[in-house]
N, C-alpha and C positions, 0 to 999 in steps of 0.2 A: 641438534636442529635449526637450521641456519636458512632464511628464506630471502628472497628479494620483497615479497610483499606478505603480509599477514592480513587476512580479512576476518573482521570479528562481526558473524551474522551470515548465515548461508540461505538467507532467502531470495527473491529476484535481483535486488542489486548487489548481493554477495556472490551470487552463483554466476551472473554476466560481467561481474568484475573479474572472478578467477577464469572464466573462458577468454574473457579479452587479453588478461596478463599474460595466461599461458602461451596463447599466439604470438604475444610479443617476445616470448622468449624467457618471461620471469618465473623464477622458482615460487611458488604460489601454495599457499596454507588456508582452509576454511576453519575456525573455530564456530562451530556450530551447534547451539542449544538442544537440537533434537526435538522431540515431542512438546517440547514446553513453549514452541514457538509458531505452533502450525493449530491450535485450538480456534484461537478468535481475531477474525479479520473485519474489517468494515465492508469488504468487497470481495467477490469473487467471479468478476467477470473482466475478460479481455478484448478490447475493442479491435476490428479487423486487420488495423494498421500494426498490431501486434504480432500477426502472423509471420512476416518477414524474418523479424527478431527471433522470435522461437526456431524458427528453420535455419538459420543462420548460425545458431549456438548449439543445433545438436538435438534441443529440447524435445521437437515433435517425435523425434526416434524413440526417444524414453518414455514416451504414454502411451498407454493401453488406451483401448475403445472405449472403456468405462470409465474414464478418468475426466472425461469433458463431454460436455453436449453443444453442439452447435447452436449458437445463437442468430435468430434472422433478424433481430432490429430492437428498437426500444419503442414502448408505448407509453406516453405520458399526459398526466392531466396535471397541466401546469399553467396557471393565468386562467385556465376554463376548467369547468366540472367535467369535461368530455375528453376522451383519449385520444389524442393524436398520435400517430405511427411515423416512425423513421424506419424504412427497411434497409436492410443490407444488400438485399438483393440488387441493389443498383449500384453497388459499391465495386469497384474492379477488384480489390483488395478481399473479396468473399465475403463469409461470415464471421460474426465472433465468436467468443467462447466463454461459456459458463463452466469454471473447472471445480474440480475434487480439490481442494488446496490444500490438503495433506499430500495426495498424489502429486499435484503439481510440483510440492517441494522436494519432495524426493525425486523428482522427474529433475529439477534445476540441478540438485547435487549430483546425481549419477552423469549429467552433462559435464560438471565440473571438474568430474573424477574423471571421466572420460579423454579430458584434454591434459590428463596430469596431473591437477591439483591434489594435495593432500588434504583430506577432509578428517578434521578431529570432530567427531560428534558420538553420543552427547559429550560437550566439553561447554566449560564458561571461562571466561577471560577474567581473572583475579587482579591483576595489577599490569600496568605497563609503564614503563618507564625508559628515558630516553637517554643514552650516555653516548661517549663516543664511539661506540662499538655500532650503536644502532638501538632498536628496541631490545629492551630484555622485557620478553611478555612471561608471566606466570597464569598458569590456567589449572583447572580441574578437570580431568579426561576420566570418565567414569570412575570418579573418585579418587583417582591419582593424582598428584601433584606433579606437575611438567612444567620445563621452562622452555621457552623459544626464543629465538634472536631474529630479528627482520631488520631489513634495511628500512622499510616504509611499512607503515600500518593505515587499513581502510577501515573505518568504523561504518560499519551494515547494520547495526544494531538494533535500529528502529526507533519509535519517537522518542526511547529514553535517551540515545546519543553517548550510551555509557563512558567511551573513550574520548570523544568528543569534549565533553563535559569535564573530564580530568584534565583537560588542556587549556580550562578556562573557557569555553564555548557556554553560551546560553541561548534558550530559546526564544525567538520572538514570536507572538500570537496574535492571529489577527482576529476571527471571531472566535468567540469562547463557546464551542457548540461540541457536543459530544453523541454518539451514536449508542442506541440499545439494538443488539443482535439477536435474533433469535433463529433458530435452527428447527423446522416444523416436520413432523413425520406423518403419513397418512396410510391406513392399509389398503386404500383402493388402487388401481392403476388406472385412472382416468386422465391425469393431469398432463397434457401435449404442449401446454404454451411454451415457445420458444424465445419469448419475448425477456427483456429488462423492464418491468414496470415502476414506472415512478408517478407518485402523487402527492401534491403539496396538500399540508393540512394548517388549520389555524395555529397549531403550535411547533411546525416545522415541516417536514416532508416525509415519505417513505419511499423505499424501494423495497422490489422482490423479484427473485430469478429462482428459476427450477434448477436443482443440481442434479449431477450424474447418480448419487446414490440413489436418487427417488424421493428424496427431501427438497426440503424448500427453505430458501435463506430469505429473512424478512428484515428491514432495517429502518429504524426510526432516527432521525437526524434533528433535534432540538437543541435549546440552549442548555447550557451546563447546569443552571439554578432553575430549570423549569419544574413547575408544580407535576406536569404531565411525566416526566422522569422520575420522582419522586415515587409516584403512583405505580408505573410501569416495572418498577423493578422486581415486583411480585408478579407471579403467573396469571393471576386473578385481575390484577391492575391493568396488565398487558393487555390480556383479552377484550377487557371492557374497551380498551383505545383503539385497538385493530378494529374491534366492529363497529367504531364510529366512523372508519374509512369506506369511502365508495367501492373502489376498486381492488384493492389489495385484500381487504376483509372480504369480498365477494369471491375472490380465487379462493380464500382459505376455506369459507362456507361450502363452495361447491364441490370441492375435492376431499373434504373431512379432515382436513390438515389440524392437528393437535401440536400444542407446545407440551415436550416433556420436561422440561427443565425450565427454570427463571433466565430470563434473555440476560445477555451479557453486555457491559457499560464499557464501552472503550472511547477514546478521545476521537473525534472528528473535526479537530480544528485544523484550520490551515496555519502552516508555520515553518519557520526556518529558523537555522542556527545564524547567531550574529557572525560566526567564524566559520566557514565550511571548512577550511585548509588550513593548515600552518606547517612548521619546518616537519617534512619528512611524512606528515600524516593530513588525510582528508577524510570527508562523510560522504556517503552516496546514501540514495533511498530514501526512507522514511527518516533516516538519523540526521539527514543533511535539509531535508525540505518535504514536509509532508501537505497532502492536498487535499481540498474539499473534496468529499466522495462525489458530488454535485454532477463531476466531470466525467466520473467512471475511467479515470486515467491511473490511478493510483500504482498498479501492477506496472504498466507499460513505461510509466515515467521513472519508477525504480530501476527497471532493465536498462533502459537509456541511460540512467546517470550512474548506474553501477559501470558501463560501459565507458562513458566517458571518464569517470575519475580513474579505471585502469589506465587508458591510455597515456591520460597526463601522470600517472605515477610512472609509465614506462618511458615517457620524455623526459620527465624530472630525473630518473636516474640515469639517463643517457647525456646529460646534462643541461637540458631545458630549463635555465632557471625559473622560467617565468610560468613553467605549464601548469602548477597549482593554483598560481594565483587567477591563472585565467580560466581555468575548469569552475574555479569557485565563482567568477562573475557570469561565467555562462550558465551555469545553475542558477543563481540570482535573477538571470533575465528570462528565465523558464519560469521560475515559480512567480516574477511579478505579472506576466503575462498571463499565466494562469489565474491568479487574482483579479485581475481585470476582467478576465471573461466570466468568471463566477458572479463578479459586480454585475454584470450585463444580464446575466441569466436570471440572477435572483431580483433584479429590477422589473421583469416582466410579469410577475405577481403580484397583483396591487388589490387582491380582494380582501385583506386582513390589516390596514394600515395600524390600526390600534394595538396588534399582536406584538409581545415584546420581541417575539423572534424575528419577526418580517421587518420590525424597526430597526433591529439591532444590524440587519443587513442593508437597509434602506440608509442609515447613518455612515454605513463605510464606503465615503465617495472616492474620487480618484485621487483626493489631496491625502486622503488616508493610506491608499496603495503607495503614493509616491514617496512618503515618508516611511513607509514601512519597510521598502525595499531600499532606500537611500544607503 
């Protein structure tokens, strides 16, 4: 089983990399963990400018009508207790989407398979070593040990960056923040809100969106060591915390949403690898650079980085000696601009200057951004 490119991770970055690689003529395989990777995400929102990418990769054709909801915009209480609306109706690109993430991931893999990629799932990469014949990859597929040989290797394994770390890469973290993610259910059929709601609070900020299955995702972004995080890890503490919000809590109360299980805790830090690419390998998606969920660009940027990485791999295999280094610099530039944009947006909220969360972001000035991406 010999390939031009093996991709570890079948999320948005991995699937878009596979589509791009196949269209460049590369023999491509995806090593996908399957259900283990679909349960907990910081966000499930795709902005309007992601539609063109989804159409071009054939993902839209793989999605059913119950796999997404049209999003008409964002309502945010940021720097003010009142909600201000940003409507997608004025955008020439149309609406955004709130997606069922499990269904979305299945559609991504289906689009990659339709282009001719080999999908190994559920599978887990156990080892990857490079010798004069290429990458020798050992993996477990449905409990069976198998081996692959690949000319190049792309790490799309998420923030854990399994492959890149084995090549000596380390993760550089910007703001040490985390997310508490809860999925709520209601027996009622009254919620028709088609917006992403964002609300700042003394200890961090909240977001919420209605999802296709009739449930609602609610996320709380706070400091890694916040006392609020410790209390909210259990259902009663989380319910008390969300009850103190003005807008997210009102949505939950109005429509009778209830928490069936304790919220999940996941990283929400903006970060990147100190080495995004090396000899015959690169990283893409969250493995290469993760983004503050404030921008709601995580899925979109993952799709783009997978596309860019696969194009660089094809150029590299075609003799483009600087292709992978150029890709790494391009992704570093995207991440740097994202960090600057988030700094500007966090600076708008000035109501709680003594709060450790907001003081943490206020302390991250332009000089810190420059040193972070140097």
